Backbone as CSV, one residue per row, in Angstrom:
resi,resn,N_x,N_y,N_z,CA_x,CA_y,CA_z,C_x,C_y,C_z
1,UNK,48.364,30.196,-52.273,49.166,29.269,-51.232,47.411,28.937,-50.560
2,UNK,48.135,27.625,-50.366,46.678,26.515,-50.133,46.432,26.743,-48.689
3,UNK,45.640,25.914,-48.163,44.735,26.277,-47.374,44.457,24.564,-46.801
4,UNK,45.318,24.104,-45.659,44.008,22.839,-45.049,43.021,22.865,-44.965
5,UNK,42.406,22.190,-45.079,40.253,22.515,-44.442,39.666,21.302,-44.408
6,UNK,40.179,19.906,-43.758,40.359,18.603,-43.144,41.159,18.068,-43.629
7,UNK,40.478,16.565,-42.759,41.977,16.110,-41.957,41.508,14.639,-42.466
8,UNK,42.342,13.290,-42.547,42.048,11.613,-42.101,42.994,11.367,-41.075
9,UNK,42.359,10.296,-40.133,42.908,10.352,-39.170,42.977,8.368,-39.087
10,UNK,43.945,7.993,-38.926,44.284,6.725,-38.772,43.435,6.268,-37.809
11,UNK,43.533,4.114,-37.293,42.131,3.922,-36.244,42.821,4.344,-35.270
12,UNK,43.989,5.412,-34.678,44.906,5.231,-33.681,44.538,7.192,-33.704
13,UNK,43.649,7.285,-34.148,43.666,9.246,-34.575,44.816,9.735,-34.419
14,UNK,45.449,9.497,-35.344,46.231,10.283,-35.866,46.288,10.672,-37.245
15,UNK,46.428,12.239,-37.672,46.431,11.922,-39.231,47.534,11.816,-39.993
16,UNK,46.291,11.405,-41.068,47.943,10.224,-41.886,47.503,11.118,-43.331
17,UNK,46.369,12.295,-43.548,46.238,12.866,-45.015,45.731,14.149,-44.199
18,UNK,45.604,15.422,-45.854,45.189,16.034,-45.587,44.507,16.652,-46.758
19,UNK,43.229,17.803,-46.772,42.791,18.051,-47.701,42.839,19.297,-47.816
20,UNK,43.405,20.166,-49.114,43.366,21.601,-48.915,42.156,21.954,-49.994
21,UNK,42.172,23.009,-49.602,41.128,23.868,-50.407,41.309,24.073,-52.095
22,UNK,42.100,23.427,-52.163,42.059,23.046,-53.840,41.049,21.732,-54.109
23,UNK,41.529,20.710,-53.052,40.585,19.470,-53.189,41.565,18.492,-53.655
24,UNK,43.006,19.334,-53.871,43.419,17.789,-53.534,43.778,17.126,-51.937
25,UNK,44.655,16.345,-52.252,44.541,15.171,-50.254,45.872,14.628,-50.900
26,UNK,46.974,15.033,-50.044,48.163,14.472,-49.500,48.358,14.545,-48.691
27,UNK,49.777,13.338,-48.823,50.224,12.837,-46.915,50.884,13.316,-46.108
28,UNK,51.486,13.139,-45.162,52.254,13.489,-44.241,53.647,14.213,-44.626
29,UNK,54.423,13.640,-45.530,55.548,13.659,-45.831,55.571,14.823,-46.957
30,UNK,54.655,14.942,-47.842,53.958,15.662,-48.800,54.038,17.359,-48.604
31,UNK,53.259,17.310,-47.672,52.506,18.220,-46.322,53.253,18.946,-45.994
32,UNK,54.249,18.290,-44.937,55.692,18.834,-44.085,55.979,19.818,-45.925
33,UNK,56.800,18.772,-46.800,57.035,19.358,-48.208,56.960,20.829,-48.198
34,UNK,55.414,21.064,-48.263,55.131,21.804,-49.183,55.046,22.918,-48.261
35,UNK,54.832,22.524,-46.553,54.827,23.783,-45.753,56.011,24.282,-45.314
36,UNK,57.258,23.617,-45.893,58.663,24.444,-45.745,58.824,24.863,-46.857
37,UNK,58.093,24.846,-48.023,58.649,25.343,-49.000,57.637,26.546,-49.203
38,UNK,56.853,26.695,-48.560,55.905,28.215,-48.226,54.379,28.107,-49.127
39,UNK,54.090,26.214,-49.302,53.190,26.750,-50.466,51.755,26.455,-49.220
40,UNK,51.647,25.828,-47.496,50.981,25.715,-47.217,50.822,26.810,-46.321
41,UNK,49.801,27.752,-46.129,49.648,28.976,-44.864,49.128,28.036,-43.744
42,UNK,49.569,29.256,-42.959,49.093,29.156,-41.454,49.352,27.860,-40.130
43,UNK,50.367,27.343,-40.963,51.152,26.165,-40.733,52.454,26.285,-40.410
44,UNK,52.358,25.273,-39.761,54.194,25.362,-39.439,55.123,24.002,-39.235
45,UNK,56.327,23.940,-39.001,56.665,22.438,-38.753,56.823,22.153,-37.486
46,UNK,56.602,20.831,-36.916,57.395,20.988,-35.163,57.937,19.098,-36.026
47,UNK,58.133,18.561,-34.473,58.430,17.248,-34.775,57.490,16.992,-33.242
48,UNK,58.130,15.581,-33.629,57.338,14.172,-32.470,58.587,14.083,-31.835
49,UNK,58.023,13.129,-30.709,58.910,13.131,-29.943,59.822,12.006,-30.016
50,UNK,59.546,11.172,-31.052,60.212,10.479,-32.165,61.280,11.117,-32.820
51,UNK,61.363,12.264,-33.463,61.698,13.183,-34.562,61.563,13.238,-35.443
52,UNK,60.204,12.556,-35.773,59.603,12.820,-36.768,59.087,14.035,-37.504
53,UNK,59.094,14.527,-38.259,58.770,15.810,-39.029,57.324,15.948,-38.938
54,UNK,56.491,17.470,-38.635,54.717,16.710,-38.590,55.008,18.364,-39.056
55,UNK,53.198,18.871,-39.131,52.747,20.206,-39.512,52.359,20.170,-38.538
56,UNK,51.958,21.623,-38.057,51.197,22.041,-37.191,50.374,23.225,-37.379
57,UNK,49.170,23.631,-36.870,48.841,25.170,-37.203,49.490,26.069,-36.647
58,UNK,49.617,27.203,-37.052,50.142,28.290,-36.249,49.328,28.863,-34.942
59,UNK,49.786,29.049,-34.025,49.278,29.268,-33.208,48.659,30.093,-33.046
60,UNK,47.043,30.583,-32.361,46.718,31.198,-31.965,45.830,31.072,-30.496
61,UNK,44.729,31.691,-30.322,43.757,31.631,-29.343,42.104,30.916,-29.587
62,UNK,42.607,30.825,-30.830,40.827,30.339,-31.622,41.807,28.438,-31.636
63,UNK,41.029,27.961,-31.418,41.014,26.234,-31.342,40.575,25.362,-32.062
64,UNK,39.293,26.373,-32.382,38.703,25.660,-34.013,39.718,25.247,-35.058
65,UNK,40.640,25.996,-35.417,41.364,26.030,-36.278,42.593,25.084,-36.501
66,UNK,42.773,24.353,-35.076,43.417,23.282,-35.001,43.343,22.316,-35.621
67,UNK,44.588,21.560,-36.684,44.498,20.246,-37.303,44.035,19.134,-36.780
68,UNK,44.190,19.411,-35.624,43.099,18.179,-35.235,41.566,18.005,-34.819
69,UNK,41.660,19.748,-34.995,39.670,20.161,-34.670,39.278,20.172,-36.607
70,UNK,39.744,20.403,-37.778,39.286,20.459,-38.283,38.143,19.054,-38.825
71,UNK,37.242,19.436,-39.505,36.476,18.291,-40.293,37.235,16.962,-41.009
72,UNK,36.770,16.195,-41.013,37.379,14.277,-41.182,36.508,14.079,-42.508
73,UNK,37.356,13.954,-43.439,36.557,13.823,-44.833,37.331,12.026,-45.307
C-alpha cells in the first residue's frame, strides 16, 4: 500500500498533486481512485463544498501528518 509523502499546491494553495513513497507523482483524480481502491494508506475520501471528491488524511491527534502540512515538492 502506497503512502503520500509530499504534495504540490497551485497558486491558491490547493493541493493538485501527490508524491507517493515509491516516487510516483499522481493527480487528485488518480489519488481519489487509488484511495477508493485501497491502494493509498492513511487516507479517506471527502467532498468539497461544491461536491468534488478529494482525499483527506485519516483523523488523529497529530496535525503534522495532515496532507496540507506535508512537505512541498
